[in-house]
C-alpha positions as a Markdown table, in Angstrom:
| # | Residue | x | y | z |
|---|---|---|---|---|
| 1 | Met | 0.0 | 0.0 | 0.0 |
| 2 | Ala | 1.3 | 3.4 | -0.9 |
| 3 | Ile | 2.0 | 5.9 | 1.8 |
| 4 | Ala | 1.0 | 8.9 | -0.3 |
| 5 | Lys | -0.7 | 10.0 | -3.5 |
| 6 | Phe | 1.2 | 12.1 | -6.1 |
| 7 | Asp | -0.6 | 15.4 | -6.4 |
| 8 | Thr | 1.5 | 18.3 | -7.6 |
| 9 | Val | 4.8 | 19.4 | -9.1 |
| 10 | Val | 5.8 | 22.8 | -7.8 |
| 11 | Leu | 8.1 | 25.0 | -9.8 |
| 12 | Asp | 10.0 | 27.9 | -8.2 |
| 13 | Cys | 10.2 | 30.9 | -10.5 |
| 14 | Pro | 10.5 | 34.7 | -10.5 |
| 15 | Asp | 7.0 | 35.4 | -11.8 |
| 16 | Pro | 4.3 | 32.7 | -11.2 |
| 17 | Gly | 1.8 | 34.4 | -13.5 |
| 18 | Val | 4.1 | 34.3 | -16.5 |
| 19 | Leu | 5.1 | 30.7 | -15.9 |
| 20 | Ala | 1.5 | 29.5 | -15.2 |
| 21 | Ala | 0.3 | 31.2 | -18.5 |
| 22 | Phe | 3.1 | 29.5 | -20.4 |
| 23 | Tyr | 2.2 | 26.0 | -19.1 |
| 24 | Ala | -1.6 | 26.7 | -19.5 |
| 25 | Gly | -0.8 | 27.4 | -23.2 |
| 26 | Leu | 1.3 | 24.2 | -23.5 |
| 27 | Leu | -0.8 | 21.8 | -21.4 |
| 28 | Gly | -4.3 | 23.4 | -21.0 |
| 29 | Gly | -6.1 | 24.1 | -17.8 |
| 30 | Thr | -6.9 | 27.3 | -16.0 |
| 31 | Pro | -4.5 | 28.9 | -13.5 |
| 32 | Glu | -6.0 | 29.4 | -10.0 |
| 33 | Val | -4.3 | 32.3 | -8.2 |
| 34 | Glu | -3.6 | 32.4 | -4.4 |
| 35 | Glu | -1.2 | 35.3 | -3.6 |
| 36 | Asp | 2.3 | 34.2 | -4.5 |
| 37 | Trp | 1.2 | 30.7 | -5.5 |
| 38 | Ile | -0.7 | 29.6 | -8.6 |
| 39 | Asp | -2.2 | 26.1 | -9.2 |
| 40 | Leu | -2.7 | 24.8 | -12.7 |
| 41 | Arg | -5.1 | 21.9 | -12.9 |
| 42 | Ile | -4.1 | 20.1 | -16.1 |
| 43 | Pro | -6.9 | 18.1 | -17.8 |
| 44 | Asp | -6.3 | 14.4 | -17.3 |
| 45 | Gly | -3.0 | 15.0 | -15.6 |
| 46 | Pro | -1.3 | 16.0 | -12.4 |
| 47 | Lys | -1.4 | 19.5 | -11.0 |
| 48 | Leu | 1.5 | 22.0 | -11.6 |
| 49 | Ala | 2.0 | 24.8 | -9.1 |
| 50 | Phe | 4.2 | 27.9 | -9.4 |
| 51 | Gln | 5.6 | 29.8 | -6.4 |
| 52 | Ala | 7.5 | 33.1 | -6.3 |
| 53 | Ala | 11.1 | 32.5 | -5.4 |
| 54 | Pro | 13.1 | 35.8 | -4.8 |
| 55 | Gly | 16.6 | 35.4 | -6.2 |
| 56 | Phe | 15.6 | 32.5 | -8.4 |
| 57 | Val | 18.5 | 31.2 | -10.5 |
| 58 | Pro | 17.5 | 29.1 | -13.5 |
| 59 | Pro | 19.0 | 25.6 | -13.9 |
| 60 | Lys | 21.8 | 25.1 | -16.5 |
| 61 | Trp | 21.4 | 22.7 | -19.3 |
| 62 | Pro | 23.4 | 20.8 | -20.3 |
| 63 | Ala | 25.9 | 21.4 | -17.5 |
| 64 | Pro | 27.7 | 18.4 | -15.9 |
| 65 | Asp | 28.9 | 20.6 | -13.1 |
| 66 | Ala | 25.4 | 22.1 | -12.3 |
| 67 | Ser | 22.2 | 20.2 | -11.7 |
| 68 | Gln | 19.2 | 20.9 | -14.0 |
| 69 | Gln | 17.1 | 20.0 | -10.9 |
| 70 | Phe | 14.3 | 18.3 | -12.9 |
| 71 | His | 12.7 | 18.5 | -16.3 |
| 72 | Leu | 9.2 | 17.7 | -17.7 |
| 73 | Asp | 8.6 | 15.5 | -20.7 |
| 74 | Val | 5.4 | 16.2 | -22.6 |
| 75 | Thr | 4.1 | 14.1 | -25.5 |
| 76 | Val | 3.0 | 15.8 | -28.7 |
| 77 | Pro | 1.6 | 14.3 | -32.0 |
| 78 | Asp | 3.7 | 16.6 | -34.2 |
| 79 | Leu | 7.1 | 17.9 | -33.1 |
| 80 | Asp | 7.3 | 20.6 | -35.7 |
| 81 | Ala | 3.9 | 22.0 | -35.0 |
| 82 | Ala | 4.4 | 21.8 | -31.2 |
| 83 | Glu | 7.8 | 23.5 | -31.6 |
| 84 | Arg | 6.2 | 26.5 | -33.4 |
| 85 | Glu | 3.6 | 26.8 | -30.6 |
| 86 | Val | 6.0 | 26.6 | -27.6 |
| 87 | Leu | 8.3 | 29.1 | -29.2 |
| 88 | Ala | 5.3 | 31.5 | -29.7 |
| 89 | Leu | 4.5 | 31.0 | -26.0 |
| 90 | Gly | 8.0 | 32.1 | -25.0 |
| 91 | Ala | 10.1 | 28.9 | -24.9 |
| 92 | Lys | 13.7 | 29.0 | -25.8 |
| 93 | Pro | 15.4 | 26.1 | -27.7 |
| 94 | Leu | 18.2 | 24.3 | -25.8 |
| 95 | Asp | 18.8 | 21.2 | -27.9 |
| 96 | Thr | 16.7 | 21.0 | -31.1 |
| 97 | Glu | 19.2 | 20.6 | -33.9 |
| 98 | Asp | 18.9 | 16.8 | -34.4 |
| 99 | Arg | 15.6 | 16.5 | -36.2 |
| 100 | Ala | 15.8 | 12.7 | -36.5 |
| 101 | Arg | 15.5 | 12.3 | -32.7 |
| 102 | Ser | 12.1 | 11.6 | -31.1 |
| 103 | Phe | 12.5 | 14.6 | -28.7 |
| 104 | Arg | 13.6 | 18.2 | -28.5 |
| 105 | Val | 14.7 | 20.2 | -25.5 |
| 106 | Tyr | 13.6 | 23.7 | -24.6 |
| 107 | Ala | 13.6 | 26.1 | -21.6 |
| 108 | Asp | 10.4 | 27.6 | -20.3 |
| 109 | Pro | 10.3 | 31.4 | -19.6 |
| 110 | Ala | 11.9 | 30.9 | -16.2 |
| 111 | Gly | 14.7 | 28.7 | -17.6 |
| 112 | His | 13.4 | 25.2 | -16.5 |
| 113 | Pro | 14.2 | 22.6 | -19.2 |
| 114 | Phe | 11.4 | 20.5 | -20.7 |
| 115 | Cys | 11.2 | 18.1 | -23.6 |
| 116 | Leu | 8.7 | 17.8 | -26.4 |
| 117 | Cys | 8.5 | 14.1 | -27.2 |
| 118 | Ala | 7.0 | 12.5 | -30.2 |
| 119 | Gly | 4.0 | 10.4 | -29.2 |
């Protein structure tokens, strides 16, 4: 028997509203604001939350001497179409040159890495 139930992934960031809007555009859902904290209930998925972190320093990718902390993998039906959309939302490409691979790596507006994966 499990001790706990997985509920939420929380991302530290400089501006919770900006990051919540980015992930709502990527994954769907409506941000729910509570002061310095925003919940994003993703349809048919876990919840993402965003909290203000003064002095936030984004992870480095790739950097063998610095942890990326975590990253999200999201599955998309068309990598090229999804890439255009996440770039329009404010993502930055980190590792997208190899077009034969089944994934591409980007940074969200706060610098957290995430992968678009062919699905």
